[in-house]
C-alpha positions in Angstrom: 12.5 -14.3 -0.8 11.4 -15.8 -3.9 10.6 -19.4 -2.6 7.4 -19.3 -4.2 8.2 -17.4 -7.4 5.8 -18.6 -10.1 3.4 -20.0 -8.1 -0.3 -19.4 -7.6 -1.7 -20.0 -4.3 -5.2 -20.2 -2.8 -5.7 -19.8 1.0 -9.0 -20.0 3.2 -9.6 -18.2 6.4 -7.0 -15.8 5.2 -8.3 -12.4 6.7 -7.1 -12.3 10.3 -4.4 -14.3 12.6 -2.8 -17.2 11.1 -4.3 -16.9 7.8 -3.4 -13.5 7.5 0.2 -14.3 8.2 0.3 -17.0 5.5 -1.3 -14.6 3.0 1.5 -11.9 3.7 4.4 -14.4 3.7 3.3 -16.0 0.7 3.2 -12.6 -1.1 6.6 -11.9 0.2 8.0 -15.0 -1.2 6.7 -14.4 -4.8 3.5 -16.2 -5.2 0.3 -14.7 -6.8 -2.2 -15.3 -4.0 -5.8 -15.5 -3.9 -7.5 -15.7 -0.2 -11.0 -16.0 0.9 -12.9 -15.7 4.2 -16.4 -14.7 5.5 -14.7 -11.8 7.1 -15.2 -9.3 4.2 -14.1 -6.0 5.8 -10.9 -7.4 7.1 -10.2 -9.4 3.8 -10.5 -6.2 1.5 -8.5 -4.3 4.0 -5.7 -6.7 3.7 -6.1 -6.9 -0.1 -5.8 -3.1 -0.3 -2.8 -3.1 2.1 -0.7 -5.7 0.1 -1.7 -4.4 -3.1 -0.3 -1.0 -2.0 2.8 -2.7 -1.3 3.0 -4.2 -4.9 1.9 -7.6 -4.4 -0.4 -9.8 -6.7 -3.2 -10.5 -4.2 -6.9 -10.8 -4.6 -9.5 -11.3 -2.0 -12.9 -13.1 -2.5 -15.8 -13.9 -0.1 -15.6 -17.8 0.7 -17.7 -19.8 3.1 -15.8 -23.0 3.3 -19.0 -25.0 4.2 -20.4 -24.3 0.6 -19.3 -26.1 -2.4 -20.7 -23.3 -4.7 -18.4 -20.7 -3.0 -15.4 -23.3 -3.4 -16.2 -23.6 -7.2 -16.5 -19.9 -7.8 -13.4 -18.9 -6.1 -11.3 -21.6 -7.9 -12.7 -20.8 -11.1 -11.9 -16.9 -10.7 -8.4 -17.8 -9.3 -7.8 -19.8 -12.8 -9.5 -17.1 -14.7 -7.1 -14.6 -13.2 -3.8 -16.6 -13.3 -4.5 -19.7 -15.6 -3.3 -22.2 -13.0 -3.5 -23.1 -9.5 -0.3 -24.7 -7.7 -1.0 -24.4 -3.8 -4.0 -24.8 -1.6 -4.0 -23.9 2.1 -6.9 -25.1 3.8 -6.7 -22.7 7.0 -10.2 -21.8 7.8 -11.2 -23.5 11.2 -13.2 -22.8 14.4 -12.5 -23.9 17.9 -15.1 -25.5 20.2 -14.5 -27.0 23.7 -17.0 -29.1 25.3 -17.0 -32.8 26.5 -19.0 -35.6 25.0 -22.3 -35.4 27.1 -22.5 -31.6 26.8 -22.0 -31.6 23.0 -25.3 -31.3 21.2 -25.8 -32.7 17.8 -26.1 -29.4 16.3 -22.8 -28.1 17.7 -20.9 -31.4 16.4 -22.4 -30.6 12.9 -21.5 -27.2 13.0 -17.6 -27.9 13.9 -17.3 -30.6 11.6 -19.1 -28.5 8.7 -16.1 -25.9 8.9 -13.2 -28.0 10.1 -13.5 -31.1 8.4 -16.3 -30.8 5.4 -14.6 -27.4 4.5 -11.2 -28.9 4.0 -12.8 -31.9 2.2 -14.6 -29.3 -0.3 -11.5 -27.3 -0.9 -9.3 -30.2 -1.7 -12.0 -31.5 -4.0 -12.5 -28.1 -5.5 -8.7 -27.7 -6.6 -7.9 -31.1 -7.9 -8.9 -30.7 -11.4 -6.9 -27.5 -11.7 -3.9 -28.8 -10.1 -3.9 -31.8 -12.4 -3.9 -29.2 -15.4 -1.3 -27.6 -13.8 1.1 -30.8 -13.6 0.7 -31.1 -9.9 0.7 -29.0 -6.9 0.7 -28.8 -2.8 -2.2 -29.0 -0.6 -1.6 -27.9 3.0 -4.5 -28.8 5.5 -4.3 -27.1 8.9 -5.1 -29.6 11.6 -4.2 -29.1 15.3 -2.2 -31.1 18.1 -5.8 -31.9 19.1 -5.9 -34.1 15.7 -3.1 -36.0 17.5 -4.2 -36.8 20.8 -7.2 -36.9 23.1 -8.5 -33.7 24.9 -11.6 -32.0 26.3 -12.5 -30.4 23.0 -14.2 -33.3 21.8 -15.8 -32.1 18.5 -12.9 -30.0 17.7 -10.3 -32.8 18.1 -12.3 -35.2 16.1 -12.6 -32.8 13.4 -9.0 -32.0 13.3 -8.2 -36.0 13.4 -10.4 -36.3 10.4 -8.3 -33.8 8.6 -5.1 -35.7 9.4 -6.4 -38.7 7.8 -8.0 -36.9 5.0 -4.8 -35.5 4.2 -3.1 -39.0 3.9 -5.9 -40.1 1.7 -5.3 -37.5 -0.6 -1.7 -38.1 -0.8 -2.1 -41.7 -1.7 -4.8 -41.0 -4.3 -3.0 -38.2 -6.3 0.7 -38.9 -5.7 0.7 -40.1 -9.3 -0.6 -36.8 -10.5 2.2 -34.8 -9.0 -0.2 -33.6 -6.0 1.3 -33.4 -2.5 -0.9 -33.2 0.6 0.3 -32.7 4.1 -1.0 -31.7 7.6 0.1 -29.0 9.9 -0.5 -29.6 13.7 0.0 -26.2 15.7 -0.2 -26.1 19.5 -0.8 -22.9 21.2 -0.5 -20.1 18.7 -0.9 -16.4 20.4 -2.3 -13.7 18.6 -4.9 -15.7 16.9 -8.6 -15.5 17.2 -9.1 -18.9 18.9 -6.5 -18.4 21.4 -7.2 -14.8 22.2 -11.0 -15.4 22.5 -11.4 -19.0 23.9 -8.4 -19.8 26.0 -8.8 -18.9 29.6 -6.1 -17.8 31.6 -5.9 -20.9 33.8 -5.7 -23.1 30.7 -2.8 -20.9 29.3 -1.0 -21.5 32.2 -1.3 -25.1 32.3 -0.7 -25.6 28.5 2.5 -23.3 29.1 3.7 -25.6 32.0 3.2 -28.6 30.0 5.2 -27.1 26.8 8.8 -28.4 26.8 9.9 -25.2 25.2 8.1 -23.0 27.8 6.9 -20.7 25.1 3.8 -20.5 22.8 4.3 -20.1 19.0 3.1 -17.2 17.0 1.4 -17.0 13.5 4.8 -16.5 11.6 5.9 -19.8 13.1 3.1 -21.7 11.5 3.1 -19.7 8.3 6.9 -20.7 7.9 6.0 -24.4 8.2 3.3 -23.9 6.0 5.4 -22.2 3.4 8.0 -25.1 3.5 5.2 -27.5 2.8 3.7 -25.4 0.0 7.3 -25.0 -1.7 9.4 -27.3 -4.0 11.5 -27.6 -1.1 9.4 -30.4 0.3 8.8 -32.0 -3.1 9.5 -35.5 -1.6 7.2 -35.0 1.4 3.6 -36.0 1.2 1.1 -37.6 3.5 2.9 -36.5 6.5 2.2 -34.4 9.6 4.4 -31.2 10.6 3.8 -30.9 14.4 4.5 -27.3 15.6 3.4 -27.6 19.2 6.6 -26.6 21.3 7.0 -30.4 22.1 3.3 -30.5 23.9 2.6 -34.0 22.2 6.1 -35.5 22.4 5.5 -36.2 26.3 
């Protein structure tokens, strides 16, 4: 406990699944947490639940594809807490189609959320982090951002997140701002896996996972926590792969 004492964290896509677990864990570890999502009902319910437990947590509506939303949430975060130390770019969607089946509109939709959303989030917090004397940006990518797959637009968008993270790390290291990407494999009890992964693919993925188990949101949140905290103060521009060994083969 207390690994984020004194830190102010902003988390996108925080209302459900993996994001919800990150919001909860960061509160438990002492951070003042602001989180956003387009799922307002779930977001306000989580805010109320965590405040009832005594945590300093605030929810705002946040469409990550809109720069105006990002500017608004960052400004409100700084107004509430005077600083901003951590950004977790968690919001994302899954889309599984091959090259010939993917339309231009589908490609743009996936990239707007998964890569443009991360770009806008990082861009929006840099000034506040500079004023705070540094910070940690953690961008949620995927194992699909490391290897080829049938999920063409999704994989390309997550690959973009990986290299964007490295570029941010290089550009802002002298400002004390670190940036790393996280690459989960199959994570159960998340909206994407529960709604978009058919049973035959689950069996195939499990067979090809050396640990023979899938991850859960807490597993990912703990990795994100490490990269957000001062425990990883000499780590930037790197990838944390959390896939049970799937991409090691």
